[in-house]
N, C-alpha and C positions, 0 to 999 in steps of 0.2 A: 308066865315066864317063857322065854324062847331062847334057844341056843343056836347060833349059826356056825356050822362046820366046826364043831368042838371049840368054838371061840367063847367069848364072854357071855354071861347070862344077860338077857335083855328083857326088860319089863315093858309091855305095851303101854304107850301114853296116848298117841293120837293115831287113829286108823286112817287108811287111805281115803275113806269116805268123809271123815271129819276134816281132813286136809283139803280135799276137793271143795267142800262146802265153804271153808274159810277163804280159799282162793277166789271162788265165785263172788263172795260177799265183798272182798277187798277190790276185786275188779269192777264191781258195780259202783262202789264208792269212788274209785279213781275215774271211771268213765263219766260219772256225774260231775265230779270236781273239775275235770279237764275238758269238758264238752266243748267242741269247736276249736280245740287247740291240739297241736302236735306235742306228744310227750316223749321225752328222751329218757329211756331206761339206762341207768348205769348199774350194771350187774356186778356184784362182788363175787369173784371166783374163789374157790370152786363151789363153796357151800350153797350159794343162792341159785345155782344153775337150774335145778329142777323146778324150784318155785318160780323163777323168772320165766321159764319156758311156758309153764302152765298159766301164769298170770298174763303174759303177752297174748296168748291165744284167747283168753277170756275177755280182754279189753275191747271195748267198742270205741276205739280211738285210732288215729294215725300215730304210729310210734316209730322211733329209731332206737337202736340199741348199741351201747358200747360196753366194754368189759374192763374191770380193774381187778388186780390180784393183790391182796394184802394178807399178812399173817400176824396173829397175836397169840396163838396157842402152840404148845408142844405137848402132845398126848392130851390128857384131860386138864392140864394146868395152863392158866394164862401166863404168858411170858412177862406181863406187866408193861409191854410196849407194843408198838405197831410197826411192822416192816412192810414197805411198799415193794412188792415183788415184781409187779408187772403193771404198766399203765399204758393202755391203748385208748386214747381219747381223741375224738374229733373235736373241733371248736365247740365249747359249751356256752360261749358268750351269747346272751339273749335267748337261750333255750329254756324250756320248762323241764328241769332235770329232776328225776326221781331216783334216788339211790335204792337199789333193791338188794337187801341183805337177808341172810338166813335166820340169824338170831341176834338179839340184843341182850347182853347180860352186863358186863362191866361198863360198857359205853365207850371204851377206848377206841375201838375200830371206827364206829360211827362218828364219834366226836372228831377223830383225826380226819376222816373223809370230809365231813361238813366244813371243817376249818380250811382244809386244803382246796376244796372245790369252790368255796366262796370267792377265792381270788380269781377264778375263771369268769366271774361276772355273769352267771346265768340269770335269766329273767326271774326264775324261782328255783329254789333248791329244797327239796323235801325228802323224807325217808319213808321207806316201806319195808317192814320186816315180817317174815313169816311168823316168828315166835318172839315175844318179849317176855323176858324172865322177870319175875317179881323179886328183885334183889336190891340191896344197897349198891348203887353203881359208883364206880370210881369217878366217872364223868357223869354228872347228873343230867341225863338227857332222856327224852321220851320220843318214840317214833311218831311220825305224822299219821301213818297207817300201819296196822298190824293185823295178822290173821288169828293168832292164838296166843294164850298166856300160859306160863308155866312157873310153878313154885319150887320144883324139885331140882334134881341133879343134872348130870351130863347127858345130853341127848345125841342120838345117832339115827340115821335113816333119812330118806327123802332129801339127800344132799348133805346133811350134817354127818360129820365123820369123826373118827378117832384115829389119828395117824394115817389118814387117807383111806381108811377101811370103813365099810358098812354104809357108805353113801347110797347104795343101790336098793336098800330096803324100801318097800312101798309105803310103809307106815313109819312112825317115829317112836323110838324106844328109849327108855332110860338105861344107861349102861350100869350094870349091877354086879 
């Protein structure tokens, strides 16, 4: 167990080394799948920023990057909906688009993005998440690529947050 500046108790789940190994594995899978193509990363802010930066550096591909900001949580609870907070996209038509997300649990956010972005007519539209939670999803969806799986509770660190805090932890912890 760990406590950050008299904050909540945190239980270690994934170390920085485990995360790095998962990022390298996913990058190798993507580099093989998209060999000879340019891949457009669509990074979901703010949670996927750390993962996307490490993933982009590990890819053996030509890439372009855009960012999109959505929200579906308040504290540790899902709001039950998805709010588009910021959309900065260059034309996606005809591009190989990969949504890069931090975590997949209810499926609301990823389902929303896949539906919205399909209208942009990309050549392909796939998803890549750092963590996929083994839960009953509100939207029955599976990621095309993922780094780690988790069966437990609310996670923070390596980009994942609770009310904008604890993103900067090098590992991933369960909030306890």
